[in-house]
C-alpha positions in Angstrom: 0.0 0.0 0.0 1.3 3.4 -1.0 0.8 5.7 2.0 1.1 9.5 2.2 1.4 10.9 5.7 1.2 14.6 6.4 1.0 17.1 9.3 0.0 20.8 9.3 1.9 23.4 11.2 3.7 26.8 11.4 7.4 27.4 12.1 6.8 27.8 15.8 5.8 24.1 15.7 8.7 23.0 13.5 10.5 21.5 16.5 7.6 19.3 17.4 7.0 18.4 13.7 10.7 17.3 13.4 10.2 14.9 16.2 7.1 13.5 14.6 8.7 13.0 11.2 11.8 11.5 12.8 9.7 8.8 14.5 7.7 8.3 11.3 11.0 7.7 9.4 12.1 5.2 12.1 9.0 3.0 11.8 7.8 3.8 8.2 10.7 4.7 5.9 8.6 3.6 3.0 5.8 6.2 3.6 5.8 9.5 1.7 6.1 12.3 4.3 4.7 15.7 3.6 4.9 18.9 5.6 1.9 21.3 5.1 3.0 24.7 6.2 0.8 27.8 6.6 3.6 30.3 7.3 6.7 32.0 6.0 10.2 31.5 7.4 11.1 34.1 10.0 13.9 36.6 9.3 17.2 35.1 10.2 16.1 31.5 9.9 17.5 29.6 6.9 14.9 26.9 6.1 16.2 24.1 3.9 13.6 21.4 3.3 16.3 19.1 2.0 17.8 18.8 5.5 14.4 18.1 7.2 13.1 14.7 8.0 10.2 15.0 5.6 10.1 14.4 1.8 8.6 17.7 0.7 6.9 20.9 1.8 3.5 22.0 0.5 2.8 25.7 1.3 -0.8 26.6 2.1 -0.9 29.1 -0.7 -0.2 26.3 -3.2 -3.5 24.6 -2.4 -5.4 26.8 -4.8 -7.8 28.2 -2.2 -9.8 31.0 -3.8 -9.1 34.5 -2.5 -6.4 33.0 -0.4 -5.3 36.2 1.6 -8.9 37.1 2.5 -9.6 33.4 3.4 -6.5 33.1 5.6 -7.2 36.4 7.4 -10.6 35.0 8.6 -8.8 32.5 10.8 -6.4 32.5 13.8 -3.4 30.3 13.7 -5.0 27.2 15.1 -8.1 27.6 12.9 -6.1 28.0 9.7 -3.7 25.2 10.4 -6.7 23.0 10.9 -8.6 24.3 7.9 -5.9 23.5 5.4 -6.0 19.8 6.4 -9.2 19.2 4.4 -8.1 20.8 1.1 -4.8 18.9 1.3 -6.4 15.6 2.0 -8.9 16.0 -0.8 -6.2 16.9 -3.3 -3.9 14.1 -2.1 -6.5 11.6 -3.2 -5.4 12.3 -6.8 -1.6 11.9 -6.2 -1.5 8.1 -6.7 -1.4 7.2 -3.0 -3.6 4.4 -1.8 -4.0 5.9 1.7 -3.6 9.3 3.3 -2.9 9.7 7.0 -2.9 12.9 9.0 -1.1 13.3 12.3 -0.8 16.4 14.5 2.7 17.9 14.7 2.7 17.3 18.5 2.4 13.5 18.1 5.2 10.9 18.1 5.3 7.2 17.1 6.4 4.5 19.6 5.6 1.6 17.4 4.6 0.6 13.9 1.3 1.8 12.5 1.1 -1.2 10.1 -2.3 -2.2 11.6 -3.7 1.0 10.0 -2.8 -0.3 6.6 -4.5 -3.6 7.3 -7.6 -1.9 8.6 -7.7 0.3 5.5 -7.9 -2.9 3.4 -11.5 -3.3 4.8 -12.4 0.2 5.9 -12.2 3.6 4.1 -12.1 6.0 7.1 -10.3 5.5 10.4 -11.0 7.7 13.5 -9.8 7.7 17.1 -12.2 8.9 19.8 -11.0 10.9 22.7 -12.3 8.2 25.1 -12.8 4.5 24.6 -13.7 3.7 28.2 -16.2 5.7 30.3 -15.0 7.6 33.3 -16.7 7.2 36.7 -14.9 9.8 38.7 -16.7 13.2 38.7 -13.5 15.2 38.1 -12.5 13.0 35.2 -16.1 13.2 33.8 -15.9 17.0 34.0 -12.4 17.2 32.5 -12.6 14.6 29.8 -16.1 13.3 29.0 -17.8 16.7 29.0 -14.8 18.3 27.2 -15.2 15.7 24.4 -18.9 16.5 24.3 -18.0 20.2 23.7 -15.1 19.8 21.3 -15.9 16.6 19.5 -16.1 12.9 20.1 -13.2 12.1 17.9 -9.7 13.6 18.2 -8.6 14.9 14.8 -5.0 14.8 15.7 -5.3 11.6 13.6 -7.4 10.6 10.7 -6.7 8.1 7.9 -8.5 7.4 4.7 -8.4 5.2 1.6 -8.2 7.5 -1.4 -11.1 5.9 -3.2 -14.7 5.1 -2.3 -16.0 6.5 1.0 -12.5 7.8 1.9 -12.5 10.1 -1.2 -16.0 11.1 -0.5 -15.1 12.0 3.1 -12.1 14.0 1.9 -14.2 16.1 -0.5 -16.8 16.7 2.2 -14.1 17.6 4.8 -12.5 19.9 2.2 -15.8 21.8 1.7 -16.6 22.0 5.4 -13.2 23.2 6.5 -13.0 25.8 3.8 -16.1 27.5 5.1 -16.7 26.4 8.7 -13.4 25.8 10.5 -13.6 28.1 13.4 -13.3 27.9 17.2 -16.9 29.0 17.9 -18.5 26.6 20.4 -21.7 28.6 20.8 -22.2 28.1 17.1 -21.5 24.3 17.4 -18.0 24.6 15.9 -14.7 23.5 17.3 -12.4 23.8 14.2 -12.6 20.4 12.4 -13.5 18.1 15.3 -17.2 18.7 15.8 -17.8 18.1 12.1 -16.4 14.6 12.4 -19.1 13.7 15.0 -21.3 13.3 11.9 -19.0 10.9 10.1 -20.4 7.5 11.3 -23.8 8.7 10.3 -22.9 10.2 6.9 -20.4 7.6 5.6 -20.0 3.8 5.3 -16.9 1.8 5.9 -15.9 3.8 9.0 -13.8 2.2 11.7 -13.6 3.7 15.1 -10.3 2.6 16.6 -10.8 1.4 20.1 -7.3 0.1 20.6 -5.8 1.9 23.7 -2.4 2.2 22.1 -3.5 4.9 19.6 -3.7 8.6 20.4 -2.7 8.3 24.1 -3.1 11.8 25.6 -3.9 13.6 28.9 -7.6 13.4 28.2 -7.6 9.6 28.3 -4.9 8.8 30.9 -7.5 8.4 33.5 -8.4 5.1 31.8 -5.1 4.0 30.3 -2.2 2.5 32.2 1.3 2.3 30.8 3.8 -0.4 31.4 7.4 -0.8 30.3 8.5 -4.5 30.0 11.9 -6.1 30.5 12.5 -6.1 26.7 11.8 -2.4 26.5 8.3 -2.8 25.0 5.7 -0.2 26.1 2.1 -1.3 26.5 -1.1 0.6 27.2 -3.7 -1.5 29.0 -1.8 -4.5 27.6 -1.7 -3.3 24.0 1.4 -2.0 22.2 1.9 1.8 22.4 1.5 3.1 18.9 1.5 6.9 19.1 1.2 9.6 21.8 -0.4 13.0 21.4 1.7 15.5 23.5 -1.0 18.2 23.6 -0.4 21.4 25.6 3.4 21.0 25.9 4.2 23.2 28.9 2.6 23.9 32.3 -1.0 23.0 31.4 0.0 19.7 29.9 2.1 18.9 32.9 -0.8 19.7 35.3 -3.3 17.5 33.4 -0.8 14.7 32.9 0.2 14.6 36.6 -3.5 14.8 37.6 -4.4 11.6 35.7 -1.1 9.7 35.5 -0.7 9.6 39.2 1.7 6.9 40.2 1.9 5.5 36.6 5.6 6.6 36.4 6.3 5.5 32.7 4.1 8.4 31.7 6.5 10.9 33.1 9.5 9.1 31.4 7.8 9.4 28.1 7.0 13.1 28.6 10.7 13.7 29.7 11.9 11.9 26.5 9.6 14.1 24.4 10.7 17.3 26.0 14.3 16.4 25.3 13.6 15.6 21.7 11.7 18.9 21.2 14.5 20.8 22.8 17.1 19.2 20.6 15.0 20.0 17.5 14.5 23.6 18.4 16.1 26.4 16.4 16.8 29.5 18.4 16.4 31.6 15.2 12.6 30.9 15.3 11.0 33.3 17.8 8.6 31.7 20.3 4.9 31.7 19.1 6.1 33.1 15.7 3.5 33.2 12.9 4.1 35.3 9.8 0.4 36.1 9.4 -0.3 37.4 12.9 0.1 41.1 11.9 -0.7 43.6 9.3 2.0 44.6 6.7 3.0 47.6 8.9 3.7 45.3 11.8 0.6 46.0 13.8 -0.7 42.8 15.5 -4.0 41.5 14.3 -6.7 41.1 16.9 -9.0 38.1 16.9 -12.0 40.4 16.8 -10.7 42.0 13.6 -10.5 38.6 12.0 -14.0 37.7 13.2 -15.5 41.0 11.9 -13.9 40.5 8.5 -15.3 37.0 8.1 -18.8 38.1 9.2 -18.9 41.0 6.7 -19.1 40.1 3.0 -18.9 43.8 2.2 -15.5 44.1 3.9 -14.3 41.0 2.1 -15.3 42.5 -1.2 -13.8 45.9 -0.4 -10.5 44.5 1.0 -9.5 41.3 -0.8 -6.1 41.4 0.9 -6.8 42.6 4.4 -3.2 42.2 5.6 -2.1 45.2 3.6 -1.9 48.4 5.6 -1.9 52.0 4.3 -4.3 54.2 2.5 -7.6 52.5 1.4 -6.9 49.4 3.5 -8.9 47.3 5.9 -6.4 48.4 8.6 -7.3 52.1 7.8 -11.0 51.3 7.8 -10.7 49.8 11.3 -8.9 52.9 12.6 -11.5 55.2 11.1 -14.5 53.2 12.3 -13.0 52.7 15.7 -13.5 48.9 15.5 
């Protein structure tokens, strides 16, 4: 099976993405690895894709999204890095690959994902739910069960499809939804791409919900998953081989939630310590922290979230200012100043 695997990120997440692709290279040297980047290299950073652990880079502006500058402006950094996942997956169905797999940049493999290829022989769409076992502790229900109810049953840090049949139909549907409705707006029923995929088992056939505890281990399911390291070095989760870990919220918040639910399960802390070392080794000091090329107007003024939301809500502003990033006379930036928005 010819597999194309990709991740979507900006340069501030390049260090995490490097770790992901290094682990993909280790376990799947035969896969085609693509980096989907919605960013521009920061000044002083020499980005050479030939030295990176992926095969090629696809820049978001190469996806052929209509009115790209205006479309991009409507999103914050998390929204847009999620939104481009759909167009890329849809277009990748025509590249000759048999399967397309998406993984978030803050994931890392600890074992072969060969079972995914076997499952894709029978199924066209693979998803991993946040939870595969119910919690019974009130705190865990509040933190994890209710959180999944708000943000989506499935964690879209992973999705895999066949590039034909229902997989291709899903990719086109996901492309269409994410182009127009990939926003963090929970009151409107949206949490970027995740809430959309709640519909997948109802809308598509040949869907497999992966209930193996070794996939997509993360802070939100540690309350029901126990790690063990065996004498031969093998790592298991509830007795199943650990396949990949989702290191969401690297930093204080991730540490708090991990400690809260890992408790005395000490292998969890060893894995996190390993990941932090790998990310530190992959970090380039030339990339400023939290850098994103599209977080400000052309004059250097930071763009506020409210200014993005206003622009996406007003078709008249979109028509008047097709490239809202531009500052100066006759610009959206000037309009904001004059209107006092």
